[in-house]
CHARMM-style PDB file with segment names, atoms N, HN, CA, C and O in Angstrom:
ATOM      1  N   MET     1      48.030  53.406 -71.353  1.00  0.00      PROA
ATOM      2  CA  MET     1      47.131  52.535 -72.090  1.00  0.00      PROA
ATOM      3  C   MET     1      46.285  51.719 -71.106  1.00  0.00      PROA
ATOM      4  O   MET     1      46.798  51.111 -70.167  1.00  0.00      PROA
ATOM      5  N   SER     2      45.016  51.728 -71.350  1.00  0.00      PROA
ATOM      6  HN  SER     2      44.599  52.221 -72.113  1.00  0.00      PROA
ATOM      7  CA  SER     2      44.074  51.036 -70.485  1.00  0.00      PROA
ATOM      8  C   SER     2      44.002  49.544 -70.822  1.00  0.00      PROA
ATOM      9  O   SER     2      44.243  49.136 -71.958  1.00  0.00      PROA
ATOM     10  N   LYS     3      43.670  48.750 -69.820  1.00  0.00      PROA
ATOM     11  HN  LYS     3      43.474  49.082 -68.897  1.00  0.00      PROA
ATOM     12  CA  LYS     3      43.525  47.319 -70.072  1.00  0.00      PROA
ATOM     13  C   LYS     3      42.297  47.012 -70.924  1.00  0.00      PROA
ATOM     14  O   LYS     3      42.146  45.893 -71.414  1.00  0.00      PROA
ATOM     15  N   TYR     4      41.421  47.997 -71.105  1.00  0.00      PROA
ATOM     16  HN  TYR     4      41.543  48.906 -70.707  1.00  0.00      PROA
ATOM     17  CA  TYR     4      40.228  47.806 -71.925  1.00  0.00      PROA
ATOM     18  C   TYR     4      40.318  48.477 -73.300  1.00  0.00      PROA
ATOM     19  O   TYR     4      39.316  48.523 -74.015  1.00  0.00      PROA
ATOM     20  N   ASN     5      41.478  48.996 -73.686  1.00  0.00      PROA
ATOM     21  HN  ASN     5      42.291  48.959 -73.106  1.00  0.00      PROA
ATOM     22  CA  ASN     5      41.611  49.676 -74.981  1.00  0.00      PROA
ATOM     23  C   ASN     5      41.163  48.815 -76.154  1.00  0.00      PROA
ATOM     24  O   ASN     5      40.529  49.322 -77.080  1.00  0.00      PROA
ATOM     25  N   THR     6      41.476  47.545 -76.133  1.00  0.00      PROA
ATOM     26  HN  THR     6      41.991  47.134 -75.381  1.00  0.00      PROA
ATOM     27  CA  THR     6      41.078  46.648 -77.220  1.00  0.00      PROA
ATOM     28  C   THR     6      39.557  46.595 -77.332  1.00  0.00      PROA
ATOM     29  O   THR     6      39.015  46.584 -78.437  1.00  0.00      PROA
ATOM     30  N   LEU     7      38.877  46.563 -76.205  1.00  0.00      PROA
ATOM     31  HN  LEU     7      39.317  46.571 -75.308  1.00  0.00      PROA
ATOM     32  CA  LEU     7      37.410  46.558 -76.187  1.00  0.00      PROA
ATOM     33  C   LEU     7      36.874  47.886 -76.705  1.00  0.00      PROA
ATOM     34  O   LEU     7      35.953  47.901 -77.521  1.00  0.00      PROA
ATOM     35  N   TRP     8      37.436  48.998 -76.245  1.00  0.00      PROA
ATOM     36  HN  TRP     8      38.184  48.985 -75.582  1.00  0.00      PROA
ATOM     37  CA  TRP     8      36.958  50.310 -76.694  1.00  0.00      PROA
ATOM     38  C   TRP     8      37.118  50.447 -78.208  1.00  0.00      PROA
ATOM     39  O   TRP     8      36.222  50.957 -78.882  1.00  0.00      PROA
ATOM     40  N   GLU     9      38.237  50.000 -78.739  1.00  0.00      PROA
ATOM     41  HN  GLU     9      38.964  49.586 -78.192  1.00  0.00      PROA
ATOM     42  CA  GLU     9      38.467  50.063 -80.184  1.00  0.00      PROA
ATOM     43  C   GLU     9      37.465  49.182 -80.936  1.00  0.00      PROA
ATOM     44  O   GLU     9      36.979  49.567 -81.999  1.00  0.00      PROA
ATOM     45  N   TYR    10      37.161  48.028 -80.400  1.00  0.00      PROA
ATOM     46  HN  TYR    10      37.556  47.716 -79.536  1.00  0.00      PROA
ATOM     47  CA  TYR    10      36.182  47.127 -81.018  1.00  0.00      PROA
ATOM     48  C   TYR    10      34.808  47.788 -81.083  1.00  0.00      PROA
ATOM     49  O   TYR    10      34.146  47.752 -82.120  1.00  0.00      PROA
ATOM     50  N   VAL    11      34.387  48.383 -79.991  1.00  0.00      PROA
ATOM     51  HN  VAL    11      34.925  48.413 -79.149  1.00  0.00      PROA
ATOM     52  CA  VAL    11      33.079  49.047 -79.938  1.00  0.00      PROA
ATOM     53  C   VAL    11      33.052  50.205 -80.934  1.00  0.00      PROA
ATOM     54  O   VAL    11      32.075  50.373 -81.664  1.00  0.00      PROA
ATOM     55  N   HSD    12      34.109  50.994 -80.968  1.00  0.00      PROA
ATOM     56  HN  HSD    12      34.902  50.858 -80.376  1.00  0.00      PROA
ATOM     57  CA  HSD    12      34.192  52.140 -81.880  1.00  0.00      PROA
ATOM     58  C   HSD    12      34.145  51.692 -83.340  1.00  0.00      PROA
ATOM     59  O   HSD    12      33.425  52.281 -84.145  1.00  0.00      PROA
ATOM     60  N   LYS    13      34.900  50.667 -83.681  1.00  0.00      PROA
ATOM     61  HN  LYS    13      35.485  50.189 -83.026  1.00  0.00      PROA
ATOM     62  CA  LYS    13      34.949  50.179 -85.069  1.00  0.00      PROA
ATOM     63  C   LYS    13      33.638  49.544 -85.499  1.00  0.00      PROA
ATOM     64  O   LYS    13      33.327  49.508 -86.690  1.00  0.00      PROA
ATOM     65  N   ASN    14      32.864  49.042 -84.540  1.00  0.00      PROA
ATOM     66  HN  ASN    14      33.117  49.071 -83.573  1.00  0.00      PROA
ATOM     67  CA  ASN    14      31.573  48.445 -84.860  1.00  0.00      PROA
ATOM     68  C   ASN    14      30.666  49.482 -85.503  1.00  0.00      PROA
ATOM     69  O   ASN    14      29.970  49.181 -86.473  1.00  0.00      PROA
ATOM     70  N   GLY    15      30.669  50.698 -84.972  1.00  0.00      PROA
ATOM     71  HN  GLY    15      31.234  50.942 -84.184  1.00  0.00      PROA
ATOM     72  CA  GLY    15      29.949  51.804 -85.576  1.00  0.00      PROA
ATOM     73  C   GLY    15      28.445  51.850 -85.388  1.00  0.00      PROA
ATOM     74  O   GLY    15      27.807  52.801 -85.839  1.00  0.00      PROA
ATOM     75  N   ASN    16      27.858  50.860 -84.742  1.00  0.00      PROA
ATOM     76  HN  ASN    16      28.376  50.087 -84.376  1.00  0.00      PROA
ATOM     77  CA  ASN    16      26.406  50.852 -84.545  1.00  0.00      PROA
ATOM     78  C   ASN    16      25.988  51.880 -83.497  1.00  0.00      PROA
ATOM     79  O   ASN    16      26.796  52.317 -82.678  1.00  0.00      PROA
ATOM     80  N   GLU    17      24.721  52.253 -83.538  1.00  0.00      PROA
ATOM     81  HN  GLU    17      24.065  51.898 -84.203  1.00  0.00      PROA
ATOM     82  CA  GLU    17      24.160  53.158 -82.525  1.00  0.00      PROA
ATOM     83  C   GLU    17      24.244  52.527 -81.143  1.00  0.00      PROA
ATOM     84  O   GLU    17      24.521  53.195 -80.147  1.00  0.00      PROA
ATOM     85  N   SER    18      23.996  51.210 -81.110  1.00  0.00      PROA
ATOM     86  HN  SER    18      23.771  50.667 -81.919  1.00  0.00      PROA
ATOM     87  CA  SER    18      23.977  50.472 -79.859  1.00  0.00      PROA
ATOM     88  C   SER    18      24.561  49.081 -80.108  1.00  0.00      PROA
ATOM     89  O   SER    18      24.369  48.496 -81.174  1.00  0.00      PROA
ATOM     90  N   LEU    19      25.264  48.572 -79.126  1.00  0.00      PROA
ATOM     91  HN  LEU    19      25.421  49.047 -78.260  1.00  0.00      PROA
ATOM     92  CA  LEU    19      25.892  47.258 -79.240  1.00  0.00      PROA
ATOM     93  C   LEU    19      25.786  46.568 -77.887  1.00  0.00      PROA
ATOM     94  O   LEU    19      26.132  47.150 -76.858  1.00  0.00      PROA
ATOM     95  N   GLN    20      25.308  45.335 -77.889  1.00  0.00      PROA
ATOM     96  HN  GLN    20      25.027  44.862 -78.724  1.00  0.00      PROA
ATOM     97  CA  GLN    20      25.231  44.553 -76.655  1.00  0.00      PROA
ATOM     98  C   GLN    20      26.206  43.399 -76.738  1.00  0.00      PROA
ATOM     99  O   GLN    20      26.204  42.641 -77.707  1.00  0.00      PROA
ATOM    100  N   LEU    21      27.039  43.267 -75.720  1.00  0.00      PROA
ATOM    101  HN  LEU    21      27.041  43.883 -74.932  1.00  0.00      PROA
ATOM    102  CA  LEU    21      28.000  42.173 -75.646  1.00  0.00      PROA
ATOM    103  C   LEU    21      27.826  41.441 -74.321  1.00  0.00      PROA
ATOM    104  O   LEU    21      27.494  42.045 -73.301  1.00  0.00      PROA
ATOM    105  N   THR    22      28.056  40.138 -74.352  1.00  0.00      PROA
ATOM    106  HN  THR    22      28.326  39.648 -75.181  1.00  0.00      PROA
ATOM    107  CA  THR    22      28.029  39.356 -73.121  1.00  0.00      PROA
ATOM    108  C   THR    22      29.378  39.509 -72.416  1.00  0.00      PROA
ATOM    109  O   THR    22      30.366  39.925 -73.021  1.00  0.00      PROA
ATOM    110  N   PHE    23      29.399  39.169 -71.142  1.00  0.00      PROA
ATOM    111  HN  PHE    23      28.597  38.831 -70.651  1.00  0.00      PROA
ATOM    112  CA  PHE    23      30.657  39.208 -70.405  1.00  0.00      PROA
ATOM    113  C   PHE    23      31.692  38.302 -71.083  1.00  0.00      PROA
ATOM    114  O   PHE    23      32.875  38.638 -71.139  1.00  0.00      PROA
ATOM    115  N   GLY    24      31.241  37.163 -71.592  1.00  0.00      PROA
ATOM    116  HN  GLY    24      30.280  36.891 -71.547  1.00  0.00      PROA
ATOM    117  CA  GLY    24      32.140  36.232 -72.287  1.00  0.00      PROA
ATOM    118  C   GLY    24      32.727  36.834 -73.545  1.00  0.00      PROA
ATOM    119  O   GLY    24      33.916  36.673 -73.817  1.00  0.00      PROA
ATOM    120  N   GLU    25      31.900  37.529 -74.318  1.00  0.00      PROA
ATOM    121  HN  GLU    25      30.933  37.660 -74.097  1.00  0.00      PROA
ATOM    122  CA  GLU    25      32.385  38.190 -75.539  1.00  0.00      PROA
ATOM    123  C   GLU    25      33.384  39.291 -75.188  1.00  0.00      PROA
ATOM    124  O   GLU    25      34.391  39.465 -75.874  1.00  0.00      PROA
ATOM    125  N   ILE    26      33.101  40.024 -74.127  1.00  0.00      PROA
ATOM    126  HN  ILE    26      32.283  39.882 -73.570  1.00  0.00      PROA
ATOM    127  CA  ILE    26      34.019  41.082 -73.682  1.00  0.00      PROA
ATOM    128  C   ILE    26      35.358  40.472 -73.292  1.00  0.00      PROA
ATOM    129  O   ILE    26      36.412  41.023 -73.609  1.00  0.00      PROA
ATOM    130  N   GLN    27      35.316  39.339 -72.605  1.00  0.00      PROA
ATOM    131  HN  GLN    27      34.460  38.891 -72.348  1.00  0.00      PROA
ATOM    132  CA  GLN    27      36.564  38.684 -72.208  1.00  0.00      PROA
ATOM    133  C   GLN    27      37.367  38.256 -73.434  1.00  0.00      PROA
ATOM    134  O   GLN    27      38.587  38.414 -73.462  1.00  0.00      PROA
ATOM    135  N   LYS    28      36.685  37.712 -74.452  1.00  0.00      PROA
ATOM    136  HN  LYS    28      35.693  37.584 -74.430  1.00  0.00      PROA
ATOM    137  CA  LYS    28      37.386  37.307 -75.675  1.00  0.00      PROA
ATOM    138  C   LYS    28      38.013  38.505 -76.379  1.00  0.00      PROA
ATOM    139  O   LYS    28      39.155  38.435 -76.832  1.00  0.00      PROA
ATOM    140  N   ILE    29      37.271  39.596 -76.469  1.00  0.00      PROA
ATOM    141  HN  ILE    29      36.343  39.652 -76.100  1.00  0.00      PROA
ATOM    142  CA  ILE    29      37.746  40.789 -77.174  1.00  0.00      PROA
ATOM    143  C   ILE    29      38.886  41.462 -76.407  1.00  0.00      PROA
ATOM    144  O   ILE    29      39.922  41.789 -76.986  1.00  0.00      PROA
ATOM    145  N   ALA    30      38.689  41.667 -75.102  1.00  0.00      PROA
ATOM    146  HN  ALA    30      37.848  41.401 -74.632  1.00  0.00      PROA
ATOM    147  CA  ALA    30      39.668  42.387 -74.288  1.00  0.00      PROA
ATOM    148  C   ALA    30      40.833  41.504 -73.848  1.00  0.00      PROA
ATOM    149  O   ALA    30      41.910  42.001 -73.519  1.00  0.00      PROA
ATOM    150  N   GLY    31      40.607  40.197 -73.845  1.00  0.00      PROA
ATOM    151  HN  GLY    31      39.732  39.793 -74.112  1.00  0.00      PROA
ATOM    152  CA  GLY    31      41.654  39.280 -73.405  1.00  0.00      PROA
ATOM    153  C   GLY    31      41.735  39.150 -71.893  1.00  0.00      PROA
ATOM    154  O   GLY    31      42.649  38.518 -71.364  1.00  0.00      PROA
ATOM    155  N   ILE    32      40.781  39.748 -71.206  1.00  0.00      PROA
ATOM    156  HN  ILE    32      40.039  40.262 -71.636  1.00  0.00      PROA
ATOM    157  CA  ILE    32      40.722  39.676 -69.746  1.00  0.00      PROA
ATOM    158  C   ILE    32      39.263  39.591 -69.319  1.00  0.00      PROA
ATOM    159  O   ILE    32      38.382  40.081 -70.025  1.00  0.00      PROA
ATOM    160  N   PRO    33      38.998  38.974 -68.172  1.00  0.00      PROA
ATOM    161  CA  PRO    33      37.604  38.928 -67.697  1.00  0.00      PROA
ATOM    162  C   PRO    33      37.157  40.300 -67.203  1.00  0.00      PROA
ATOM    163  O   PRO    33      37.962  41.087 -66.705  1.00  0.00      PROA
ATOM    164  N   ILE    34      35.874  40.573 -67.348  1.00  0.00      PROA
ATOM    165  HN  ILE    34      35.220  39.934 -67.752  1.00  0.00      PROA
ATOM    166  CA  ILE    34      35.307  41.817 -66.831  1.00  0.00      PROA
ATOM    167  C   ILE    34      35.232  41.705 -65.314  1.00  0.00      PROA
ATOM    168  O   ILE    34      34.848  40.663 -64.783  1.00  0.00      PROA
ATOM    169  N   ASP    35      35.598  42.774 -64.618  1.00  0.00      PROA
ATOM    170  HN  ASP    35      35.911  43.620 -65.049  1.00  0.00      PROA
ATOM    171  CA  ASP    35      35.557  42.772 -63.155  1.00  0.00      PROA
ATOM    172  C   ASP    35      35.060  44.133 -62.663  1.00  0.00      PROA
ATOM    173  O   ASP    35      34.657  44.972 -63.469  1.00  0.00      PROA
ATOM    174  N   HSD    36      35.086  44.352 -61.373  1.00  0.00      PROA
ATOM    175  HN  HSD    36      35.413  43.670 -60.719  1.00  0.00      PROA
ATOM    176  CA  HSD    36      34.571  45.603 -60.812  1.00  0.00      PROA
ATOM    177  C   HSD    36      35.340  46.830 -61.305  1.00  0.00      PROA
ATOM    178  O   HSD    36      34.786  47.930 -61.336  1.00  0.00      PROA
ATOM    179  N   SER    37      36.594  46.660 -61.686  1.00  0.00      PROA
ATOM    180  HN  SER    37      37.044  45.768 -61.660  1.00  0.00      PROA
ATOM    181  CA  SER    37      37.360  47.810 -62.182  1.00  0.00      PROA
ATOM    182  C   SER    37      36.777  48.344 -63.487  1.00  0.00      PROA
ATOM    183  O   SER    37      37.065  49.478 -63.871  1.00  0.00      PROA
ATOM    184  N   PHE    38      35.966  47.547 -64.171  1.00  0.00      PROA
ATOM    185  HN  PHE    38      35.732  46.626 -63.859  1.00  0.00      PROA
ATOM    186  CA  PHE    38      35.314  47.990 -65.403  1.00  0.00      PROA
ATOM    187  C   PHE    38      34.537  49.279 -65.159  1.00  0.00      PROA
ATOM    188  O   PHE    38      34.497  50.155 -66.023  1.00  0.00      PROA
ATOM    189  N   LEU    39      33.926  49.396 -63.998  1.00  0.00      PROA
ATOM    190  HN  LEU    39      33.958  48.684 -63.296  1.00  0.00      PROA
ATOM    191  CA  LEU    39      33.149  50.592 -63.659  1.00  0.00      PROA
ATOM    192  C   LEU    39      34.030  51.833 -63.621  1.00  0.00      PROA
ATOM    193  O   LEU    39      33.582  52.925 -63.973  1.00  0.00      PROA
ATOM    194  N   LYS    40      35.277  51.671 -63.197  1.00  0.00      PROA
ATOM    195  HN  LYS    40      35.641  50.785 -62.911  1.00  0.00      PROA
ATOM    196  CA  LYS    40      36.216  52.789 -63.162  1.00  0.00      PROA
ATOM    197  C   LYS    40      36.689  53.136 -64.576  1.00  0.00      PROA
ATOM    198  O   LYS    40      36.822  54.310 -64.920  1.00  0.00      PROA
ATOM    199  N   TYR    41      36.937  52.130 -65.375  1.00  0.00      PROA
ATOM    200  HN  TYR    41      36.829  51.176 -65.095  1.00  0.00      PROA
ATOM    201  CA  TYR    41      37.500  52.329 -66.707  1.00  0.00      PROA
ATOM    202  C   TYR    41      36.472  52.766 -67.757  1.00  0.00      PROA
ATOM    203  O   TYR    41      36.845  53.317 -68.793  1.00  0.00      PROA
ATOM    204  N   LYS    42      35.193  52.526 -67.499  1.00  0.00      PROA
ATOM    205  HN  LYS    42      34.890  52.079 -66.658  1.00  0.00      PROA
ATOM    206  CA  LYS    42      34.173  52.768 -68.524  1.00  0.00      PROA
ATOM    207  C   LYS    42      34.128  54.212 -69.008  1.00  0.00      PROA
ATOM    208  O   LYS    42      33.693  54.465 -70.131  1.00  0.00      PROA
ATOM    209  N   LYS    43      34.566  55.162 -68.193  1.00  0.00      PROA
ATOM    210  HN  LYS    43      34.920  54.957 -67.281  1.00  0.00      PROA
ATOM    211  CA  LYS    43      34.550  56.563 -68.616  1.00  0.00      PROA
ATOM    212  C   LYS    43      35.516  56.821 -69.780  1.00  0.00      PROA
ATOM    213  O   LYS    43      35.355  57.798 -70.512  1.00  0.00      PROA
ATOM    214  N   GLU    44      36.511  55.953 -69.951  1.00  0.00      PROA
ATOM    215  HN  GLU    44      36.641  55.160 -69.357  1.00  0.00      PROA
ATOM    216  CA  GLU    44      37.453  56.096 -71.069  1.00  0.00      PROA
ATOM    217  C   GLU    44      36.766  55.938 -72.419  1.00  0.00      PROA
ATOM    218  O   GLU    44      37.239  56.474 -73.421  1.00  0.00      PROA
ATOM    219  N   LEU    45      35.670  55.217 -72.453  1.00  0.00      PROA
ATOM    220  HN  LEU    45      35.286  54.782 -71.639  1.00  0.00      PROA
ATOM    221  CA  LEU    45      34.964  54.927 -73.696  1.00  0.00      PROA
ATOM    222  C   LEU    45      34.434  56.197 -74.356  1.00  0.00      PROA
ATOM    223  O   LEU    45      34.233  56.223 -75.570  1.00  0.00      PROA
ATOM    224  N   ILE    46      34.208  57.239 -73.577  1.00  0.00      PROA
ATOM    225  HN  ILE    46      34.372  57.218 -72.591  1.00  0.00      PROA
ATOM    226  CA  ILE    46      33.703  58.508 -74.113  1.00  0.00      PROA
ATOM    227  C   ILE    46      34.651  59.055 -75.176  1.00  0.00      PROA
ATOM    228  O   ILE    46      34.203  59.669 -76.144  1.00  0.00      PROA
ATOM    229  N   GLU    47      35.953  58.840 -75.009  1.00  0.00      PROA
ATOM    230  HN  GLU    47      36.317  58.342 -74.223  1.00  0.00      PROA
ATOM    231  CA  GLU    47      36.946  59.285 -75.991  1.00  0.00      PROA
ATOM    232  C   GLU    47      36.747  58.601 -77.346  1.00  0.00      PROA
ATOM    233  O   GLU    47      37.227  59.097 -78.366  1.00  0.00      PROA
ATOM    234  N   TYR    48      36.055  57.486 -77.361  1.00  0.00      PROA
ATOM    235  HN  TYR    48      35.665  57.084 -76.533  1.00  0.00      PROA
ATOM    236  CA  TYR    48      35.812  56.722 -78.583  1.00  0.00      PROA
ATOM    237  C   TYR    48      34.410  56.988 -79.147  1.00  0.00      PROA
ATOM    238  O   TYR    48      33.988  56.346 -80.109  1.00  0.00      PROA
ATOM    239  N   GLY    49      33.694  57.944 -78.535  1.00  0.00      PROA
ATOM    240  HN  GLY    49      34.036  58.465 -77.753  1.00  0.00      PROA
ATOM    241  CA  GLY    49      32.375  58.315 -79.031  1.00  0.00      PROA
ATOM    242  C   GLY    49      31.228  57.446 -78.542  1.00  0.00      PROA
ATOM    243  O   GLY    49      30.134  57.473 -79.106  1.00  0.00      PROA
ATOM    244  N   TYR    50      31.479  56.678 -77.495  1.00  0.00      PROA
ATOM    245  HN  TYR    50      32.367  56.656 -77.037  1.00  0.00      PROA
ATOM    246  CA  TYR    50      30.462  55.782 -76.942  1.00  0.00      PROA
ATOM    247  C   TYR    50      30.416  55.924 -75.432  1.00  0.00      PROA
ATOM    248  O   TYR    50      31.322  56.482 -74.813  1.00  0.00      PROA
ATOM    249  N   GLN    51      29.350  55.412 -74.856  1.00  0.00      PROA
ATOM    250  HN  GLN    51      28.614  54.958 -75.358  1.00  0.00      PROA
ATOM    251  CA  GLN    51      29.249  55.323 -73.403  1.00  0.00      PROA
ATOM    252  C   GLN    51      28.643  53.977 -73.033  1.00  0.00      PROA
ATOM    253  O   GLN    51      27.943  53.353 -73.830  1.00  0.00      PROA
ATOM    254  N   VAL    52      28.922  53.546 -71.819  1.00  0.00      PROA
ATOM    255  HN  VAL    52      29.490  54.053 -71.171  1.00  0.00      PROA
ATOM    256  CA  VAL    52      28.345  52.303 -71.327  1.00  0.00      PROA
ATOM    257  C   VAL    52      26.922  52.596 -70.893  1.00  0.00      PROA
ATOM    258  O   VAL    52      26.677  53.506 -70.100  1.00  0.00      PROA
ATOM    259  N   GLY    53      25.984  51.814 -71.420  1.00  0.00      PROA
ATOM    260  HN  GLY    53      26.183  51.075 -72.064  1.00  0.00      PROA
ATOM    261  CA  GLY    53      24.583  51.951 -71.035  1.00  0.00      PROA
ATOM    262  C   GLY    53      24.286  51.005 -69.902  1.00  0.00      PROA
ATOM    263  O   GLY    53      24.868  51.114 -68.823  1.00  0.00      PROA
ATOM    264  N   LYS    54      23.390  50.080 -70.140  1.00  0.00      PROA
ATOM    265  HN  LYS    54      22.918  49.991 -71.017  1.00  0.00      PROA
ATOM    266  CA  LYS    54      22.964  49.141 -69.100  1.00  0.00      PROA
ATOM    267  C   LYS    54      23.963  48.001 -68.931  1.00  0.00      PROA
ATOM    268  O   LYS    54      24.428  47.403 -69.902  1.00  0.00      PROA
ATOM    269  N   ILE    55      24.275  47.724 -67.679  1.00  0.00      PROA
ATOM    270  HN  ILE    55      23.897  48.210 -66.891  1.00  0.00      PROA
ATOM    271  CA  ILE    55      25.070  46.555 -67.310  1.00  0.00      PROA
ATOM    272  C   ILE    55      24.120  45.617 -66.575  1.00  0.00      PROA
ATOM    273  O   ILE    55      23.609  45.959 -65.509  1.00  0.00      PROA
ATOM    274  N   SER    56      23.882  44.434 -67.142  1.00  0.00      PROA
ATOM    275  HN  SER    56      24.297  44.157 -68.008  1.00  0.00      PROA
ATOM    276  CA  SER    56      22.979  43.471 -66.524  1.00  0.00      PROA
ATOM    277  C   SER    56      23.779  42.331 -65.907  1.00  0.00      PROA
ATOM    278  O   SER    56      24.394  41.528 -66.609  1.00  0.00      PROA
ATOM    279  N   MET    57      23.757  42.278 -64.587  1.00  0.00      PROA
ATOM    280  HN  MET    57      23.258  42.930 -64.017  1.00  0.00      PROA
ATOM    281  CA  MET    57      24.444  41.193 -63.888  1.00  0.00      PROA
ATOM    282  C   MET    57      23.676  39.888 -64.085  1.00  0.00      PROA
ATOM    283  O   MET    57      24.280  38.819 -64.175  1.00  0.00      PROA
ATOM    284  N   LYS    58      22.355  39.971 -64.151  1.00  0.00      PROA
ATOM    285  HN  LYS    58      21.864  40.840 -64.078  1.00  0.00      PROA
ATOM    286  CA  LYS    58      21.519  38.783 -64.315  1.00  0.00      PROA
ATOM    287  C   LYS    58      21.778  38.129 -65.673  1.00  0.00      PROA
ATOM    288  O   LYS    58      22.003  36.921 -65.754  1.00  0.00      PROA
ATOM    289  N   GLU    59      21.745  38.927 -66.726  1.00  0.00      PROA
ATOM    290  HN  GLU    59      21.562  39.907 -66.659  1.00  0.00      PROA
ATOM    291  CA  GLU    59      21.950  38.396 -68.080  1.00  0.00      PROA
ATOM    292  C   GLU    59      23.418  38.377 -68.481  1.00  0.00      PROA
ATOM    293  O   GLU    59      23.774  37.816 -69.518  1.00  0.00      PROA
ATOM    294  N   GLN    60      24.265  38.983 -67.671  1.00  0.00      PROA
ATOM    295  HN  GLN    60      23.976  39.438 -66.828  1.00  0.00      PROA
ATOM    296  CA  GLN    60      25.703  39.100 -67.925  1.00  0.00      PROA
ATOM    297  C   GLN    60      25.977  39.739 -69.280  1.00  0.00      PROA
ATOM    298  O   GLN    60      26.689  39.189 -70.120  1.00  0.00      PROA
ATOM    299  N   THR    61      25.385  40.924 -69.465  1.00  0.00      PROA
ATOM    300  HN  THR    61      24.806  41.371 -68.783  1.00  0.00      PROA
ATOM    301  CA  THR    61      25.562  41.684 -70.700  1.00  0.00      PROA
ATOM    302  C   THR    61      25.870  43.144 -70.382  1.00  0.00      PROA
ATOM    303  O   THR    61      25.560  43.650 -69.304  1.00  0.00      PROA
ATOM    304  N   VAL    62      26.488  43.795 -71.352  1.00  0.00      PROA
ATOM    305  HN  VAL    62      26.740  43.384 -72.227  1.00  0.00      PROA
ATOM    306  CA  VAL    62      26.745  45.235 -71.280  1.00  0.00      PROA
ATOM    307  C   VAL    62      26.279  45.837 -72.593  1.00  0.00      PROA
ATOM    308  O   VAL    62      26.561  45.307 -73.668  1.00  0.00      PROA
ATOM    309  N   VAL    63      25.557  46.960 -72.496  1.00  0.00      PROA
ATOM    310  HN  VAL    63      25.327  47.390 -71.623  1.00  0.00      PROA
ATOM    311  CA  VAL    63      25.103  47.681 -73.681  1.00  0.00      PROA
ATOM    312  C   VAL    63      25.969  48.927 -73.823  1.00  0.00      PROA
ATOM    313  O   VAL    63      26.182  49.667 -72.862  1.00  0.00      PROA
ATOM    314  N   PHE    64      26.463  49.146 -75.038  1.00  0.00      PROA
ATOM    315  HN  PHE    64      26.291  48.545 -75.818  1.00  0.00      PROA
ATOM    316  CA  PHE    64      27.262  50.318 -75.362  1.00  0.00      PROA
ATOM    317  C   PHE    64      26.440  51.177 -76.316  1.00  0.00      PROA
ATOM    318  O   PHE    64      25.878  50.665 -77.284  1.00  0.00      PROA
ATOM    319  N   ASN    65      26.365  52.482 -76.049  1.00  0.00      PROA
ATOM    320  HN  ASN    65      26.822  52.898 -75.263  1.00  0.00      PROA
ATOM    321  CA  ASN    65      25.570  53.393 -76.870  1.00  0.00      PROA
ATOM    322  C   ASN    65      26.453  54.486 -77.438  1.00  0.00      PROA
ATOM    323  O   ASN    65      27.302  55.046 -76.744  1.00  0.00      PROA
ATOM    324  N   ARG    66      26.235  54.785 -78.735  1.00  0.00      PROA
ATOM    325  HN  ARG    66      25.546  54.330 -79.299  1.00  0.00      PROA
ATOM    326  CA  ARG    66      26.993  55.863 -79.362  1.00  0.00      PROA
ATOM    327  C   ARG    66      26.493  57.195 -78.813  1.00  0.00      PROA
ATOM    328  O   ARG    66      25.294  57.388 -78.611  1.00  0.00      PROA
ATOM    329  N   ILE    67      27.425  58.103 -78.576  1.00  0.00      PROA
ATOM    330  HN  ILE    67      28.399  57.946 -78.740  1.00  0.00      PROA
ATOM    331  CA  ILE    67      27.107  59.432 -78.059  1.00  0.00      PROA
ATOM    332  C   ILE    67      26.751  60.323 -79.246  1.00  0.00      PROA
ATOM    333  O   ILE    67      27.458  60.351 -80.253  1.00  0.00      PROA
ATOM    334  N   GLU    68      25.652  61.044 -79.110  1.00  0.00      PROA
ATOM    335  HN  GLU    68      25.078  61.022 -78.292  1.00  0.00      PROA
ATOM    336  CA  GLU    68      25.255  61.993 -80.154  1.00  0.00      PROA
ATOM    337  C   GLU    68      26.229  63.153 -80.179  1.00  0.00      PROA
ATOM    338  O   GLU    68      26.583  63.708 -79.138  1.00  0.00      PROA
ATOM    339  N   ALA    69      26.661  63.515 -81.382  1.00  0.00      PROA
ATOM    340  HN  ALA    69      26.374  63.064 -82.228  1.00  0.00      PROA
ATOM    341  CA  ALA    69      27.640  64.622 -81.519  1.00  0.00      PROA
ATOM    342  C   ALA    69      26.974  65.965 -81.367  1.00  0.00      PROA
ATOM    343  OT1 ALA    69      27.639  66.998 -81.452  1.00  0.00      PROA
TER     344      ALA     69
END
């Protein structure tokens, strides 16, 4: 089980084509702060039908995009 499973489930249940979350929102959802390991774990999101789009360090946001079937 990944430390980001709670976040992946949240993104999947949201069901939108695209979802933007702030680093703070991700921390609340996942229960842990986002860190560099996020880049390693982000590939797990594909199993939930989504992928990580743009990560903005300046705005401290992450965009999640649904994968076309």
